[in-house]
N, CA, C and O atoms as a GROMACS GRO file, in nm:
protein
  352
    1MET      N    1  20.958   4.683   9.181
    1MET     CA    2  21.020   4.781   9.270
    1MET      C    3  21.142   4.721   9.338
    1MET      O    4  21.195   4.780   9.433
    2PHE      N    5  21.187   4.606   9.293
    2PHE     CA    6  21.296   4.541   9.364
    2PHE      C    7  21.433   4.569   9.305
    2PHE      O    8  21.532   4.510   9.349
    3GLY      N    9  21.440   4.658   9.208
    3GLY     CA   10  21.570   4.699   9.157
    3GLY      C   11  21.626   4.807   9.247
    3GLY      O   12  21.576   4.830   9.357
    4THR      N   13  21.731   4.873   9.201
    4THR     CA   14  21.791   4.982   9.278
    4THR      C   15  21.698   5.102   9.275
    4THR      O   16  21.654   5.145   9.168
    5GLN      N   17  21.669   5.156   9.393
    5GLN     CA   18  21.575   5.268   9.406
    5GLN      C   19  21.634   5.376   9.495
    5GLN      O   20  21.705   5.345   9.591
    6SER      N   21  21.605   5.502   9.464
    6SER     CA   22  21.642   5.610   9.556
    6SER      C   23  21.550   5.603   9.676
    6SER      O   24  21.441   5.545   9.670
    7SER      N   25  21.594   5.663   9.786
    7SER     CA   26  21.510   5.664   9.906
    7SER      C   27  21.377   5.733   9.877
    7SER      O   28  21.274   5.692   9.929
    8TYR      N   29  21.379   5.838   9.796
    8TYR     CA   30  21.256   5.906   9.757
    8TYR      C   31  21.163   5.810   9.684
    8TYR      O   32  21.042   5.808   9.710
    9SER      N   33  21.217   5.729   9.592
    9SER     CA   34  21.137   5.632   9.519
    9SER      C   35  21.079   5.525   9.611
    9SER      O   36  20.967   5.479   9.591
   10VAL      N   37  21.156   5.487   9.712
   10VAL     CA   38  21.107   5.389   9.810
   10VAL      C   39  20.985   5.445   9.882
   10VAL      O   40  20.884   5.376   9.897
   11ILE      N   41  20.994   5.570   9.925
   11ILE     CA   42  20.882   5.634   9.995
   11ILE      C   43  20.760   5.640   9.903
   11ILE      O   44  20.649   5.606   9.945
   12LYS      N   45  20.779   5.682   9.779
   12LYS     CA   46  20.667   5.693   9.685
   12LYS      C   47  20.604   5.557   9.658
   12LYS      O   48  20.482   5.546   9.646
   13GLU      N   49  20.687   5.453   9.647
   13GLU     CA   50  20.634   5.318   9.624
   13GLU      C   51  20.555   5.270   9.746
   13GLU      O   52  20.450   5.207   9.731
   14MET      N   53  20.605   5.298   9.866
   14MET     CA   54  20.532   5.260   9.988
   14MET      C   55  20.396   5.330   9.990
   14MET      O   56  20.296   5.270  10.028
   15GLU      N   57  20.393   5.455   9.951
   15GLU     CA   58  20.267   5.530   9.948
   15GLU      C   59  20.172   5.472   9.843
   15GLU      O   60  20.051   5.462   9.867
   16ARG      N   61  20.227   5.436   9.729
   16ARG     CA   62  20.143   5.379   9.623
   16ARG      C   63  20.082   5.245   9.666
   16ARG      O   64  19.963   5.220   9.646
   17VAL      N   65  20.164   5.161   9.724
   17VAL     CA   66  20.119   5.027   9.761
   17VAL      C   67  20.019   5.030   9.876
   17VAL      O   68  19.922   4.954   9.876
   18THR      N   69  20.042   5.118   9.973
   18THR     CA   70  19.957   5.119  10.092
   18THR      C   71  19.847   5.224  10.089
   18THR      O   72  19.756   5.222  10.172
   19ASP      N   73  19.854   5.316   9.993
   19ASP     CA   74  19.760   5.428   9.986
   19ASP      C   75  19.764   5.512  10.114
   19ASP      O   76  19.663   5.568  10.156
   20GLN      N   77  19.882   5.519  10.173
   20GLN     CA   78  19.906   5.598  10.294
   20GLN      C   79  20.021   5.695  10.267
   20GLN      O   80  20.103   5.672  10.178
   21SER      N   81  20.027   5.802  10.345
   21SER     CA   82  20.136   5.897  10.333
   21SER      C   83  20.244   5.864  10.436
   21SER      O   84  20.212   5.833  10.551
   22PHE      N   85  20.371   5.870  10.394
   22PHE     CA   86  20.482   5.842  10.485
   22PHE      C   87  20.578   5.960  10.489
   22PHE      O   88  20.625   6.006  10.385
   23HIS      N   89  20.607   6.006  10.607
   23HIS     CA   90  20.704   6.114  10.624
   23HIS      C   91  20.844   6.053  10.625
   23HIS      O   92  20.865   5.946  10.682
   24PRO      N   93  20.941   6.122  10.562
   24PRO     CA   94  21.079   6.068  10.561
   24PRO      C   95  21.133   6.037  10.700
   24PRO      O   96  21.216   5.947  10.714
   25ARG      N   97  21.089   6.108  10.803
   25ARG     CA   98  21.138   6.079  10.940
   25ARG      C   99  21.096   5.941  10.986
   25ARG      O  100  21.156   5.885  11.079
   26ILE      N  101  20.995   5.884  10.923
   26ILE     CA  102  20.951   5.748  10.954
   26ILE      C  103  21.030   5.647  10.870
   26ILE      O  104  21.072   5.543  10.921
   27VAL      N  105  21.049   5.678  10.744
   27VAL     CA  106  21.106   5.582  10.650
   27VAL      C  107  21.258   5.570  10.664
   27VAL      O  108  21.311   5.459  10.661
   28TYR      N  109  21.327   5.681  10.679
   28TYR     CA  110  21.474   5.675  10.683
   28TYR      C  111  21.529   5.588  10.796
   28TYR      O  112  21.621   5.510  10.770
   29PRO      N  113  21.477   5.597  10.918
   29PRO     CA  114  21.528   5.504  11.022
   29PRO      C  115  21.505   5.357  10.985
   29PRO      O  116  21.587   5.271  11.017
   30LEU      N  117  21.393   5.330  10.919
   30LEU     CA  118  21.367   5.193  10.874
   30LEU      C  119  21.469   5.150  10.770
   30LEU      O  120  21.521   5.038  10.776
   31LEU      N  121  21.498   5.237  10.674
   31LEU     CA  122  21.598   5.204  10.573
   31LEU      C  123  21.735   5.184  10.635
   31LEU      O  124  21.807   5.091  10.598
   32TYR      N  125  21.771   5.270  10.729
   32TYR     CA  126  21.902   5.256  10.797
   32TYR      C  127  21.911   5.124  10.871
   32TYR      O  128  22.015   5.058  10.869
   33LYS      N  129  21.802   5.084  10.937
   33LYS     CA  130  21.801   4.958  11.013
   33LYS      C  131  21.810   4.838  10.917
   33LYS      O  132  21.883   4.743  10.944
   34LEU      N  133  21.735   4.843  10.808
   34LEU     CA  134  21.742   4.734  10.710
   34LEU      C  135  21.881   4.722  10.650
   34LEU      O  136  21.929   4.612  10.623
   35GLU      N  137  21.947   4.837  10.629
   35GLU     CA  138  22.083   4.835  10.577
   35GLU      C  139  22.180   4.780  10.683
   35GLU      O  140  22.266   4.698  10.652
   36GLU      N  141  22.164   4.825  10.804
   36GLU     CA  142  22.250   4.778  10.914
   36GLU      C  143  22.239   4.627  10.933
   36GLU      O  144  22.338   4.559  10.962
   37ASP      N  145  22.118   4.574  10.916
   37ASP     CA  146  22.094   4.431  10.935
   37ASP      C  147  22.126   4.348  10.810
   37ASP      O  148  22.112   4.226  10.811
   38GLY      N  149  22.167   4.415  10.702
   38GLY     CA  150  22.210   4.343  10.583
   38GLY      C  151  22.100   4.303  10.486
   38GLY      O  152  22.124   4.221  10.397
   39PHE      N  153  21.979   4.359  10.500
   39PHE     CA  154  21.870   4.325  10.410
   39PHE      C  155  21.872   4.409  10.283
   39PHE      O  156  21.822   4.367  10.179
   40ILE      N  157  21.929   4.529  10.292
   40ILE     CA  158  21.946   4.616  10.175
   40ILE      C  159  22.087   4.673  10.179
   40ILE      O  160  22.151   4.676  10.284
   41SER      N  161  22.133   4.718  10.064
   41SER     CA  162  22.261   4.789  10.060
   41SER      C  163  22.235   4.926  10.001
   41SER      O  164  22.149   4.944   9.915
   42GLY      N  165  22.310   5.024  10.050
   42GLY     CA  166  22.291   5.160  10.004
   42GLY      C  167  22.418   5.216   9.944
   42GLY      O  168  22.528   5.182   9.986
   43GLU      N  169  22.400   5.303   9.847
   43GLU     CA  170  22.514   5.368   9.782
   43GLU      C  171  22.477   5.514   9.759
   43GLU      O  172  22.372   5.545   9.701
   44CYS      N  173  22.563   5.605   9.804
   44CYS     CA  174  22.541   5.748   9.785
   44CYS      C  175  22.600   5.792   9.652
   44CYS      O  176  22.712   5.754   9.616
   45VAL      N  177  22.524   5.874   9.581
   45VAL     CA  178  22.566   5.927   9.452
   45VAL      C  179  22.545   6.078   9.454
   45VAL      O  180  22.441   6.126   9.497
   46GLN      N  181  22.644   6.151   9.407
   46GLN     CA  182  22.634   6.296   9.398
   46GLN      C  183  22.572   6.332   9.263
   46GLN      O  184  22.628   6.299   9.159
   47LYS      N  185  22.457   6.399   9.264
   47LYS     CA  186  22.392   6.445   9.142
   47LYS      C  187  22.367   6.593   9.155
   47LYS      O  188  22.297   6.637   9.246
   48ASP      N  189  22.425   6.669   9.064
   48ASP     CA  190  22.419   6.815   9.073
   48ASP      C  191  22.471   6.856   9.209
   48ASP      O  192  22.588   6.831   9.241
   49ARG      N  193  22.389   6.918   9.288
   49ARG     CA  194  22.432   6.960   9.422
   49ARG      C  195  22.369   6.875   9.531
   49ARG      O  196  22.378   6.908   9.650
   50LYS      N  197  22.306   6.766   9.492
   50LYS     CA  198  22.239   6.680   9.589
   50LYS      C  199  22.312   6.548   9.603
   50LYS      O  200  22.369   6.496   9.507
   51ARG      N  201  22.310   6.496   9.724
   51ARG     CA  202  22.360   6.362   9.749
   51ARG      C  203  22.238   6.271   9.759
   51ARG      O  204  22.153   6.292   9.846
   52ILE      N  205  22.230   6.172   9.672
   52ILE     CA  206  22.114   6.082   9.668
   52ILE      C  207  22.162   5.943   9.705
   52ILE      O  208  22.264   5.895   9.656
   53LYS      N  209  22.086   5.878   9.793
   53LYS     CA  210  22.121   5.742   9.833
   53LYS      C  211  22.028   5.644   9.761
   53LYS      O  212  21.906   5.658   9.763
   54TYR      N  213  22.089   5.546   9.698
   54TYR     CA  214  22.015   5.442   9.628
   54TYR      C  215  22.027   5.312   9.706
   54TYR      O  216  22.134   5.278   9.759
   55TYR      N  217  21.916   5.240   9.713
   55TYR     CA  218  21.911   5.114   9.786
   55TYR      C  219  21.877   5.000   9.693
   55TYR      O  220  21.805   5.016   9.595
   56SER      N  221  21.930   4.883   9.726
   56SER     CA  222  21.894   4.761   9.655
   56SER      C  223  21.891   4.646   9.755
   56SER      O  224  21.958   4.649   9.859
   57LEU      N  225  21.811   4.545   9.722
   57LEU     CA  226  21.801   4.428   9.808
   57LEU      C  227  21.929   4.347   9.802
   57LEU      O  228  21.989   4.333   9.695
   58THR      N  229  21.970   4.295   9.914
   58THR     CA  230  22.081   4.200   9.918
   58THR      C  231  22.023   4.060   9.904
   58THR      O  232  21.901   4.042   9.900
   59GLU      N  233  22.108   3.962   9.895
   59GLU     CA  234  22.060   3.824   9.890
   59GLU      C  235  21.979   3.792  10.016
   59GLU      O  236  21.875   3.727  10.009
   60LYS      N  237  22.027   3.838  10.130
   60LYS     CA  238  21.955   3.818  10.256
   60LYS      C  239  21.817   3.884  10.250
   60LYS      O  240  21.719   3.829  10.300
   61GLY      N  241  21.810   4.002  10.188
   61GLY     CA  242  21.682   4.071  10.173
   61GLY      C  243  21.587   3.998  10.081
   61GLY      O  244  21.467   3.991  10.107
   62ARG      N  245  21.641   3.942   9.972
   62ARG     CA  246  21.557   3.865   9.880
   62ARG      C  247  21.502   3.741   9.949
   62ARG      O  248  21.385   3.706   9.930
   63GLU      N  249  21.586   3.675  10.028
   63GLU     CA  250  21.540   3.556  10.101
   63GLU      C  251  21.428   3.592  10.196
   63GLU      O  252  21.328   3.520  10.205
   64LEU      N  253  21.443   3.703  10.268
   64LEU     CA  254  21.338   3.746  10.361
   64LEU      C  255  21.210   3.779  10.285
   64LEU      O  256  21.101   3.741  10.328
   65LEU      N  257  21.222   3.848  10.175
   65LEU     CA  258  21.106   3.883  10.094
   65LEU      C  259  21.034   3.758  10.045
   65LEU      O  260  20.911   3.749  10.054
   66ASN      N  261  21.110   3.661   9.995
   66ASN     CA  262  21.049   3.536   9.949
   66ASN      C  263  20.983   3.461  10.063
   66ASN      O  264  20.872   3.409  10.048
   67ARG      N  265  21.049   3.456  10.175
   67ARG     CA  266  20.994   3.385  10.292
   67ARG      C  267  20.868   3.454  10.343
   67ARG      O  268  20.771   3.388  10.378
   68THR      N  269  20.871   3.584  10.348
   68THR     CA  270  20.755   3.660  10.393
   68THR      C  271  20.637   3.640  10.299
   68THR      O  272  20.524   3.622  10.342
   69GLY      N  273  20.666   3.641  10.169
   69GLY     CA  274  20.560   3.618  10.071
   69GLY      C  275  20.497   3.482  10.088
   69GLY      O  276  20.376   3.467  10.075
   70LYS      N  277  20.579   3.383  10.116
   70LYS     CA  278  20.527   3.247  10.136
   70LYS      C  279  20.439   3.239  10.260
   70LYS      O  280  20.344   3.161  10.264
   71LEU      N  281  20.469   3.319  10.362
   71LEU     CA  282  20.387   3.318  10.483
   71LEU      C  283  20.243   3.357  10.452
   71LEU      O  284  20.151   3.306  10.515
   72PHE      N  285  20.224   3.446  10.357
   72PHE     CA  286  20.090   3.491  10.323
   72PHE      C  287  20.012   3.387  10.243
   72PHE      O  288  19.890   3.398  10.229
   73GLU      N  289  20.082   3.287  10.191
   73GLU     CA  290  20.016   3.180  10.117
   73GLU      C  291  19.963   3.071  10.211
   73GLU      O  292  19.878   2.991  10.172
   74LEU      N  293  20.011   3.068  10.334
   74LEU     CA  294  19.971   2.966  10.429
   74LEU      C  295  19.859   3.015  10.519
   74LEU      O  296  19.843   3.136  10.538
   75PRO      N  297  19.780   2.922  10.575
   75PRO     CA  298  19.685   2.966  10.678
   75PRO      C  299  19.763   3.030  10.792
   75PRO      O  300  19.878   2.992  10.818
   76LEU      N  301  19.703   3.125  10.862
   76LEU     CA  302  19.772   3.203  10.964
   76LEU      C  303  19.836   3.114  11.070
   76LEU      O  304  19.951   3.137  11.107
   77ARG      N  305  19.766   3.016  11.121
   77ARG     CA  306  19.821   2.931  11.227
   77ARG      C  307  19.947   2.858  11.180
   77ARG      O  308  20.047   2.855  11.251
   78ALA      N  309  19.940   2.801  11.061
   78ALA     CA  310  20.056   2.730  11.006
   78ALA      C  311  20.172   2.825  10.983
   78ALA      O  312  20.288   2.790  11.006
   79ALA      N  313  20.142   2.945  10.938
   79ALA     CA  314  20.247   3.044  10.914
   79ALA      C  315  20.316   3.082  11.044
   79ALA      O  316  20.439   3.089  11.048
   80LEU      N  317  20.240   3.106  11.149
   80LEU     CA  318  20.299   3.142  11.278
   80LEU      C  319  20.382   3.028  11.334
   80LEU      O  320  20.490   3.050  11.388
   81GLN      N  321  20.332   2.906  11.322
   81GLN     CA  322  20.408   2.792  11.370
   81GLN      C  323  20.538   2.778  11.293
   81GLN      O  324  20.643   2.753  11.353
   82ASP      N  325  20.533   2.794  11.163
   82ASP     CA  326  20.654   2.787  11.080
   82ASP      C  327  20.753   2.896  11.119
   82ASP      O  328  20.872   2.869  11.134
   83PHE      N  329  20.706   3.014  11.136
   83PHE     CA  330  20.792   3.128  11.172
   83PHE      C  331  20.856   3.106  11.308
   83PHE      O  332  20.977   3.128  11.324
   84LEU      N  333  20.779   3.064  11.407
   84LEU     CA  334  20.830   3.043  11.542
   84LEU      C  335  20.928   2.927  11.547
   84LEU      O  336  21.029   2.933  11.618
   85LYS      N  337  20.899   2.823  11.472
   85LYS     CA  338  20.987   2.705  11.470
   85LYS      C  339  21.126   2.744  11.419
   85LYS      O  340  21.227   2.699  11.473
   86GLU      N  341  21.131   2.826  11.314
   86GLU     CA  342  21.260   2.865  11.255
   86GLU      C  343  21.335   2.965  11.339
   86GLU      O  344  21.456   2.980  11.322
   87ASN      N  345  21.269   3.034  11.429
   87ASN     CA  346  21.336   3.140  11.507
   87ASN      C  347  21.359   3.101  11.652
   87ASN      O  348  21.392   3.186  11.734
   88LEU      N  349  21.342   2.976  11.685
   88LEU     CA  350  21.371   2.932  11.823
   88LEU      C  351  21.515   2.896  11.840
   88LEU      O  352  21.557   2.857  11.949
   0.00000   0.00000   0.00000
């Protein structure tokens, strides 16, 4: 799911992974914030009469994803210490 995805595809993937339902009013502000912070990039494409926005991870987003994944490999205490140490 880390290639270029439409916002609709992002919502569907979140629902698939979490087995929860997500309303676009919840997801779109998150996508906008991730884009603003440089973790994803978005591109609008006109298809038929619809404007569709596609998102992809930036290098900064990939680094965060890799770092977050590594946190889950560590015991919780070590992970929190590592996270706090890097953000002080």
